[in-house]
N, C-alpha and C positions, 0 to 999 in steps of 0.2 A: 504493500500500500504506500510505502514511503516514496516509491518511484513514480506513483500515479501523477502527482502534480507536474513533475519534470517531463513525463511522457506527454501529458496534455499540452504543456507549453510548447514542446517541440512539434506536436501535431498541428497546433493552431498557427504555426509560423508559415505553413505552406500556402501558396496562392490558390492551388486547386482545392485545398481544404476549406479556405474561406469562401470560395465560390460555391462549393457544395453546401456549406452551412447556410449561406444566403438563400439558396434554392429550397432547402428544408424549412427555413423560417417563412418563406413566402407560402409554402404549402400549409404550414401550421396556421398562419394568419388567415388564409382562405378558409381553412376548416373552422377556425374560431368564428369567422364571419357567418358561415353557413349555420353553425350551431345557434348563434344569436338570432339569425333570421327565423329559424325553425321555432325558437322559443317565443318570438313575437307572434308568429302565426298561431302557435298553440294557444296563446292568451285570447286572441280574437275568436278562434273557433270555440273555445270553452265558454266564453261570454255569450256566444250565439246560442249555446245549449243551456244558458242560465247558470253556469258554474263560474266561480271566481277563485283564482289561485295566485300565489305570490310569484314574483319573478324568479326566485330561487327554485320554486317548484317547476317552473317552465324549463329551466336549464336541466333540472334533475330528470324530468320526463324525456326530454330530447336525448340526453346522453344514455339513459337506460334503453331507449328504443334503438338508437343508432348502434349501440354496442351489443344488441340482441339479448340483453339481460331480461328485459320485459317482465318486471315484477308484477304487473297487472293491478297495482293499487290505484292507478289513475288511467281511465279509459274514456274513449269517446262513445257517445250513444248514437250519433248521426252517421250516415253513410259517408258524407264528405270528410268527417273527422277520421273515419276508419281508412278512407283512401289516403288522407294525409299521413296517417300512421304508417301505411305501407310504403309511401314515398320516403319517409324518414328512415324506415327500416332498411330498404334497399340501398339508399344512398349511404347509410351507415356501414352496411356490409362492404360496399365498394371502397369507401374512404377510410374507415377505421380498421377494418379487418384485412383489406387487401393493399390499398395504396399507401397507407401510413407505415405499416411494417416494411414494405418494399422500399419506400422512400428513405426511411430511417436507416435501413441496412445499406442501401446503395450509396447514400450521400454522407453517412456519418460512421456507422459501426464498421463496415468493411474497410474504409480508408483508415480508421483508427487502428484496427487490427494489423493492417499493413504497415502502419507507421510505427507500431510498438517496437519491432526489431530494429528499425532505423534509429530509434532513440537509445537502444541498448548499445549500438556501435558508437564508440567515441568519435567525435567530430573535431576535437581540438585537444591540445595539451594543456595541462594545468598552468596557471600563472606561476612564474618563478622557475619554470623548467629551463635549464641552461646546460651547456657543454654536452649536449646530446647528439647522437648520430641519427640522421634521417635517412632511411632506406626507402626508395621510391618504387620498388617493384618486388613482388614476392616470388621471384624466380629462384632456381637452385643456389645461385651465388648469394642472393639476398638472405635466404634462409640459413645458409651456412655461416654467413657473416653474423647474423643475429645470435647463433649459438656461441660464436667466439666472443661477441660483445657481452653476452650473459656470463660466460666463464671468466672474463676479465673485468667484470663488474662495471661495465660502461653503460650509461643510460642510452636508450635508443627509442625510436618510434618507426613503425612500418606504415607507409602510406598505401592504402588499398582503395581502388575505385569501384569495386563490386561489393554489394551489400552482403551477399551470402558468403563470399570468401572472407570478408571482414569478420562476420559473426563466427565462422568456423575457426579462424585463427585466434580470435578473441577467446573463444571457449578453450582453445589449446594452450592458453597462457601467453600468447604473443601480444605485445603492446602495439595495437593497431590504431590507426586514425582513418576514418572514412572520408574520402574527398576526391575531387577531380585533379589529375596531375597537371593539367594545363590552366588551372584557375589560380590566379595570384592570391585570392582570399584563402585558399587552402594552406598556402605557405605562411600566411599571417597567423593562422590558427595553429600551425606547427612550430611557431616561434623560430623561424628560419634564421633570423638575425642573431639569435643567441645560440645557434647550433655550433658544435665543434666541427662537424663535417656533414656534407650532403652527398649521398651515394646515388648516382643516377644510372640505373642498371637495367633499363628496358631495351627496346629496339632502337636502332640508330636514329631514325627520324623522330620518334617520340622523345628520345633523350635530348636531341637538339632543342626541341620545343621547351622541354622542362628546364634545361639550363638557361635559356633565354628568359623564361618566366621568372626564375629565381633571381637572375641578375637585374631584372627590373626593380626588385625589392631590396636587394643587398649586393653591393659590389665587392664585398670582402670575404664573405663566408667561403671556406674551402669547399670545392666541388670535385669529386672524383667520378668520372664517367667511364662506362665500358663501351668500346667500339668493336663491332664485328667486322666491318669493312675497313681496309686501310685508308680509303678515301675519306672516311668519316672522322679521322683523327684531327685533321686540320680544321674541318667544319666545326667540330665540337670545341676546339681550342678557340676559334674565332667567336663562338657563341658565349664563351666565358668560362669553360671548364678549367680548373686549376691543373688537373692531371687527367690524361686520357689513357686508359689501359686497353691494350689489345691482348685479350686473354688467349686467343688462338696462338699468337706469337710466343707468349710466355709459356704456354703449355708445350708448344713445339720445342722450345729450348730446353725445358725441363725433361721432356721425354728423351731428347737427344743426349742429355747428360748421363742417362742411365745405360749407355752403350757399353758392352764388354768387348775387349779385344783391341788390337791395334796398338798405337803408341800411348793411348790414354789409359792409365791404370787407376789413379785415384781422382775421381771426378769431384771437383769442388761444387757443393750444392748450397753453400751459405757462407757468409763472412761477416764478422764483427771485427773489423781491422784492429790489430794485426792478426787476430785469430781467424782461422778458416776451418770449415767443416767439410769433409769429403766422404764419399762412399767409395770403398776400395774392394772390388771383387777378389776373393781368394783364388778363384779358378785360374790355373796357369801360373801360380806363384810358388815360392818355396815354403809358404805357410801351410799348404794342404797337409792334413794329418796331424798337425801340431795343436797343442792347447795354447791359450793365451799366456799361461805361465811359461811354457817352453819357448814361445816365440820371442819373449823379452822385448816386445816392441818399444815400450817406453824407455827401457835402459839403452837400447841400441839407436833409437831414432829421436826420441823425445815426444813422439805423438802419443795421444791417449785414446784408447778404445772407449767410446762413450755409448756404444750400442752395437747390436748384431742383428742383421736381417737373415732370416732363414725361410726361403720360399714365401716372402711376404709377411712373415710374422716377426715383430720386433721384440728383442730380448735385451734386458740389461746385461752388461758384460759379466761373464763368469770365468774366472781365471782358469778353471779346469774344463771349459767348453772346448770340444774338439772341432777344428775348422775343416769344412769339407768343400766340395766343388760348388755347392749352392750357397755358400756363406758369403755375405757381403758385410764388411766391417764399416762402421760409422766412426770416423777418426776425427780428432780435434788436434790442431797444432798450427804452427807458423809455417810460412812458405819455406823457410830453410829446413824445418823438420820434415816437411813432406818431401823435399828434395832428397834428404837422407833416406827416407823410407823408400822412395823409388830406386835409388841406387842399391840399397841393401837387399830388397826383396823382389825386385823386378829386373834384375840384371840379365836374367836368362831370356826375358821377353816372352811374348805370347804369339799365337797365330794372328795373322793379319785380320782385322775386323772386316766383316761384311754384314751390312744391316739390311733387313727386308722390312719395308714399310707397307703395311696393309691399310690402304685408304689414301687417296690423293686429294683430299680436301684441303682446306686452309691449314689445319694442324699438320697434316701429312707433309704438305709443301714446306711448312716452317721447319719441321724436322730435317727434311732434305737439304734446306739451305744451310742449316748449322753443320750437318755432316759434310757438305761440300766445302765449307770454309775450313773444316778440320781435316780435309783430305781423306775422309773415310769412305770406302766404296759402299754403294747402296743401290737399291732399286725400289721403285714404288709399284705396287699392284693396285690398279684402279679399274673398276667395272665400267664406269661411264667414260667413254672416249672424249666427251665434250670438255672435261676438266683437265685433260692431259696437257702438260706444259713441256716445252722442249728443253727446259733448263736442267732436268734430271732424267735419268733412264727410267722409262715406264714399261710395264708389262700390262697390257689391256686384257682384262678378264676377271672372273670371279675368284676372290681369295679362298673360297670354299672348294675350288676345283683343283685336284691334285696336279693335273697337267700344267695348269697355270702357275702353281707354286713351284713346281720343279723347274719350269722355264725361268722363273724369277730367281732361282738359286736357293731354295729352302734347305737343301742338303748341305750347303757350305756356309749358311748364315751363322754368325756368332750371336746375333741379337735379332729378335723379331719385335717390331713396334706396331701396335694395333691402335689406329687413330680414328675410327669411325665415330659418328655422333650417337649411334644407337648402342646402348649397353647390352641389349640382347644379342646383337650381332657380335659385339666384342667378346662376350662370354662364349658364344659358339665358336669363334675363330681361335680363342685361347685353348679351348678343349681340343680342337682339331690340330693345332700346331704342336701342342704338348704331346699328342699321340704320335704325330709324325716324327718329332724330334724331342725325345725326353731330356736331352742334354742342353738344348738351346735356351738362351736367356730371353724371357718374354716380358716385355713391358707393355702395359695396356693403359688406355685412357678410360676413365669413368666419368659419365656426365652427372649421375646422381650418387651421392655418398653412400646410400644404402646398398649399392651394388659392388662396393669395394671388396667386402669380404667374400662375396660370391665369385668375383674375378680371381681372388687369391686361391679359393678352393678349386677353381677351374684349372689352375696351373700357372697363373701369372706370378713372376718373381717380384715385380714392382707394379704398383697401380698408382696413377696420378689422377686426382679428381679435378675436373674443370671447376666445379663449385668451390672446392677447398683452395685451389690456387688463386682464384679470384678473391675470395674472402681474405686469404692471407696477404695478398698484395695490398688490399685496402687497409687491413690492420697494420701492415708495415708502414704505410703512409700516415695513418692516424697516430701510431705510437712512436713515430720518428726513431727508427732503429732500435726499438726496445723489444719488438716481437718479430720473429721470422720462422716460417715453416720450412723445415729441412726436407721432410718427406711426408707422405700421407700419414697424418696423425702424430708427427714428431715435430716439436717446436723448440725454438730457442727463445729465452726470455731474459732481459736484462733488468735487474731490480736493485734497489738499495739493500744493504744488509739489514734484515729485520732486527728490532731492538732486542728480542729474546736471544738472538745469536751473537750479539756484541760481547766480545771477550772470550768466546769459545774458539776452538780450532775446527777445521774441516773434519778432522778425525772424530772429535767428540761431539760435533753438532748433531750427528745422526740424520742429516738431511735425506740421504738416499734411502735409509731404512724407513723413515717416517713418511716420505712423500713419493719416492721413486725417481726423483730428479737428481741429476749429477751437476756439480759445479765444475765448469771447465775453464773459467777465467775469473780473475779478480781485477777490478779497476780501482786505481788510486789516483790522486791528483797528479802524480809524477809518472806513473808507468802502468802498463798492462801486464799482469802476471798470467801467462798462458800455462795451463795445466799446473796449477799451484800445488805446492807440497802439502800433503795432508796435515802437517803440523803448523801451517800458516794460521796465525791468529786473525780473527775477523774483527774489524773496527767499524764504528759508525760512519766513518768517512768513506768507506769502501762501497763499491757496487759489485754484484756478482752476476755472472752469466750462467744461466741454467740451461740444461738440455733435458728433454724428456717428453713423454706422451702428453697429450692435452689433459687427460684425467690426472696425470701426475702434477702438471702445472696448477690445476685447480686445487689439488690437495695441498700444494705448497702455499697458495694464496689463502686458503681456508685455515691451514694449520697456524700460520704466522700472522693472520689477520691484517693483510696488507692490501693496498689498492694500486693497480697499474696506472700510473699517471699518463693521461693522454696529452700529447703535444703534437698537434697536426703540423705536418711538414709542408705548409703552404708555399714556402719559398724554395723548396727543393725542386 
């Protein structure tokens, strides 16, 4: 009941509602006039029969007859009076029992029922809302970003232009605001001038419109937009976007960095200068068959193993873990340390890399461009001849056809990269390639995060999510080099040393045991300590660089009750 006044107020704001109410009032006034006329005629007819009644009795008789109650306590004796009674009765049936309910339902009750859910969907943010992130589309990138914002305790609001979608997301616990994306008033209600960041993540044409609309209201708020076409980058920049991200290009580069073989052995996948994070496949190295204890990686090279991938499953390092052909090490170190690692463990070299790219769309072409710059042999399998480009070797045909794959070189491939937009197709091709080549390294694209685990079960060694890469790139912009995704579900986070840890050492802090995160660097005013000694004492002036899975990061934030400060990199 406490929501009824607000619902009624919202309902009465609509122009259609006010027009309907005016029509209903006209009908009621006409009905009241007819009841009054019948009451007057009642008096004259009764006086003609020698009876006298009050005006109240006249209205009483008219309403009882029109409503078919007919108590029978007041009746006419003459035929003309009885004919008048029948006229009042039939008009009452038509007006009170048929037209009045229909008019009331049509012009008031049904519109009110329809407006009730609209009133439940929020249409503005509360006064005082500041430093929030506005997400303008509920696509996979937007929903993945919201999950990260929740994890890092950053306020946000999701703009939705469809009522049912807004209600569904609201019921799911998402902070939504209902409004039109091209309406300036929508962004007034979203407090755009007080926002930390606006994420424009719809289609290119709509994004340009949204950017221009926001810039009419505020010239300074940081805007990150996503562009599908390379031609849209300049257009969105001219419209006023602070940063334009081409996720197909970012995804292509990330997929290409997962190639095994050739001259690239430790692929750098993230950097917080001077610290670098790399994935180093064990296949073809002197590490196969050894444990981490036996390898003595840190003693010989200075690099630290911060994680281990085994067929798409990430494990925290175990010094007694046995390294096999499918093992990929996640290493942290400086450029000099990685150089020593290459010399010590890759001196024998590996077979020359040959990469098979399944799918010649924008992502597939981006992968091919990176491999061409790195002088790695490759071929693209594409079913549609209309998308074939002359810049890379193509094999036209279905990737599900054995003859096509053999023609493309599946038997000599060191890595297969699957780049289609459809996750079902990617799962199908992963199963097929794994059956054909049990030893090949398979890297797959996932559009939806829920299909990542399925792709790993299908046989993919590495899976990169389009949605996660997009949300991570936006988070990296928002947090200004404080958050970075290394691989699917694996993040780096730079934070001040929590108060509870001040005065302890890394060894006694129990950070890894309590949260699952590893400290891989410490920052002071004077220097960066890469792979710090476990006996290093933590001080309040230090910042620490953590690496771990997203749930581990959330555990760290919750355990030590800290907030990840947002500092939008608008000038970067």
